[in-house]
Backbone as CSV, one residue per row, in Angstrom:
resi,resn,N_x,N_y,N_z,CA_x,CA_y,CA_z,C_x,C_y,C_z
1,UNK,38.464,-42.685,-38.488,38.000,-41.383,-38.936,37.573,-41.497,-40.389
2,UNK,36.509,-40.769,-40.691,35.977,-40.812,-42.050,35.307,-39.475,-42.385
3,UNK,35.115,-39.201,-43.671,34.445,-37.960,-44.052,33.082,-37.844,-43.365
4,UNK,32.783,-36.655,-42.869,31.526,-36.402,-42.177,31.642,-36.418,-40.668
5,UNK,32.749,-36.961,-40.121,32.940,-36.966,-38.673,33.199,-35.542,-38.178
6,UNK,32.624,-35.234,-37.012,32.821,-33.938,-36.356,33.988,-34.090,-35.393
7,UNK,35.045,-33.315,-35.584,36.283,-33.484,-34.830,36.737,-32.168,-34.198
8,UNK,37.655,-32.302,-33.257,38.327,-31.136,-32.685,39.833,-31.351,-32.830
9,UNK,40.551,-30.271,-32.979,42.008,-30.327,-33.065,42.542,-30.394,-31.636
10,UNK,43.448,-31.303,-31.388,43.988,-31.499,-30.041,44.699,-30.246,-29.529
11,UNK,44.683,-30.090,-28.210,45.334,-28.951,-27.566,46.817,-28.928,-27.915
12,UNK,47.335,-27.752,-28.179,48.745,-27.593,-28.528,48.999,-27.587,-30.024
13,UNK,47.992,-27.952,-30.815,48.105,-27.926,-32.283,47.339,-26.705,-32.762
14,UNK,47.984,-25.890,-33.598,47.338,-24.643,-34.034,47.815,-24.258,-35.416
15,UNK,46.960,-23.598,-36.142,47.286,-23.015,-37.439,46.651,-21.631,-37.466
16,UNK,47.320,-20.661,-38.045,46.809,-19.288,-38.056,45.496,-19.156,-38.822
17,UNK,45.169,-20.113,-39.693,43.927,-20.056,-40.459,42.722,-20.587,-39.694
18,UNK,42.977,-21.245,-38.554,41.864,-21.764,-37.754,41.128,-20.606,-37.094
19,UNK,39.788,-20.707,-36.965,39.052,-19.642,-36.287,39.385,-19.616,-34.798
20,UNK,39.504,-18.434,-34.245,39.854,-18.283,-32.828,38.749,-18.847,-31.942
21,UNK,39.134,-19.701,-31.017,38.188,-20.271,-30.076,37.313,-21.381,-30.627
22,UNK,37.534,-21.791,-31.874,36.719,-22.848,-32.494,37.631,-23.866,-33.179
23,UNK,38.269,-24.752,-32.405,39.159,-25.747,-33.008,38.410,-26.992,-33.503
24,UNK,37.128,-26.826,-33.850,36.313,-27.954,-34.280,35.902,-27.798,-35.738
25,UNK,35.667,-28.944,-36.387,35.258,-28.906,-37.781,34.805,-30.275,-38.262
26,UNK,34.513,-30.355,-39.547,34.026,-31.574,-40.190,35.116,-32.122,-41.109
27,UNK,35.357,-33.422,-41.037,36.336,-34.045,-41.939,35.743,-34.105,-43.342
28,UNK,36.480,-33.564,-44.304,36.059,-33.610,-45.704,36.615,-34.824,-46.431
29,UNK,37.885,-35.154,-46.149,38.504,-36.314,-46.796,39.585,-36.900,-45.903
30,UNK,39.807,-38.194,-46.091,40.863,-38.914,-45.388,41.759,-39.503,-46.462
31,UNK,43.070,-39.296,-46.345,43.972,-39.748,-47.397,45.338,-40.086,-46.826
32,UNK,46.172,-40.642,-47.640,47.524,-41.005,-47.231,48.111,-41.982,-48.216
33,UNK,49.272,-42.535,-47.882,49.935,-43.476,-48.777,49.058,-44.687,-49.077
34,UNK,49.121,-45.169,-50.303,48.302,-46.300,-50.723,48.745,-47.607,-50.082
35,UNK,49.989,-47.696,-49.637,50.511,-48.942,-49.100,50.194,-49.149,-47.613
36,UNK,49.579,-48.162,-46.968,49.168,-48.327,-45.568,47.885,-47.549,-45.331
37,UNK,47.371,-47.630,-44.118,46.117,-46.948,-43.801,46.250,-45.438,-43.978
38,UNK,45.215,-44.807,-44.524,45.233,-43.339,-44.631,45.410,-42.711,-43.251
39,UNK,46.279,-41.720,-43.153,46.579,-41.139,-41.848,46.482,-39.618,-41.813
40,UNK,45.919,-39.011,-42.863,45.788,-37.559,-42.913,44.351,-37.192,-43.248
41,UNK,43.907,-36.048,-42.718,42.528,-35.603,-42.917,42.509,-34.136,-43.324
42,UNK,41.578,-33.799,-44.192,41.284,-32.403,-44.485,40.050,-32.039,-43.678
43,UNK,40.168,-30.965,-42.888,39.085,-30.540,-41.998,38.563,-29.179,-42.453
44,UNK,37.231,-29.052,-42.514,36.567,-27.790,-42.839,36.151,-27.120,-41.541
45,UNK,36.584,-25.874,-41.345,36.274,-25.116,-40.140,35.140,-24.123,-40.395
46,UNK,34.600,-23.551,-39.324,33.448,-22.648,-39.416,33.732,-21.379,-40.217
47,UNK,34.992,-21.006,-40.344,35.336,-19.806,-41.122,35.608,-20.129,-42.589
48,UNK,35.401,-21.381,-42.995,35.608,-21.784,-44.383,37.001,-22.304,-44.683
49,UNK,37.905,-22.230,-43.716,39.274,-22.727,-43.925,39.262,-24.252,-44.014
50,UNK,40.036,-24.790,-44.961,40.203,-26.229,-45.105,41.674,-26.534,-44.863
51,UNK,41.957,-27.273,-43.784,43.332,-27.526,-43.377,43.594,-29.016,-43.242
52,UNK,44.845,-29.403,-43.463,45.261,-30.803,-43.395,45.906,-31.083,-42.042
53,UNK,45.512,-32.207,-41.423,46.078,-32.639,-40.147,46.352,-34.129,-40.188
54,UNK,47.326,-34.562,-39.397,47.534,-35.998,-39.185,46.441,-36.455,-38.221
55,UNK,45.959,-37.687,-38.392,44.848,-38.151,-37.558,45.195,-38.167,-36.068
56,UNK,46.465,-38.225,-35.720,46.865,-38.188,-34.307,46.649,-36.803,-33.695
57,UNK,46.441,-35.783,-34.526,46.228,-34.422,-34.041,44.748,-34.089,-33.861
58,UNK,43.868,-35.069,-34.144,42.426,-34.847,-34.089,41.764,-35.813,-33.115
59,UNK,40.647,-35.382,-32.547,39.810,-36.237,-31.702,38.380,-36.149,-32.215
60,UNK,37.721,-37.290,-32.309,36.337,-37.316,-32.790,35.404,-36.867,-31.673
61,UNK,34.563,-35.866,-31.977,33.532,-35.425,-31.044,32.238,-36.189,-31.299
62,UNK,31.921,-36.398,-32.582,30.723,-37.124,-32.973,30.974,-37.772,-34.320
63,UNK,30.690,-39.071,-34.411,30.903,-39.753,-35.690,29.779,-39.399,-36.661
64,UNK,30.027,-39.654,-37.913,29.040,-39.376,-38.964,27.727,-40.079,-38.653
65,UNK,27.784,-41.318,-38.173,26.568,-42.075,-37.889,25.770,-41.455,-36.758
66,UNK,26.446,-40.965,-35.719,25.768,-40.317,-34.601,25.135,-38.998,-35.027
67,UNK,25.755,-38.331,-35.967,25.320,-37.018,-36.407,24.026,-37.068,-37.215
68,UNK,23.934,-38.024,-38.116,22.864,-38.015,-39.093,21.751,-39.016,-38.810
69,UNK,21.750,-39.633,-37.637,20.674,-40.573,-37.311,19.607,-39.922,-36.471
């Protein structure tokens, strides 16, 4: 996962700030501990909410390369 990827939040994961019926968004940043692979993402949703998720809670719908080519 990398910034620019179009993702959806996996079923069963929810936050009250997410738009109803639209669990999809764009990854803005990927981060985590410096001693291992980054494992957290900030996702921008259609309502402007920016929320943090663990990468295991997200699924890629379209990678950045597929989107912009």
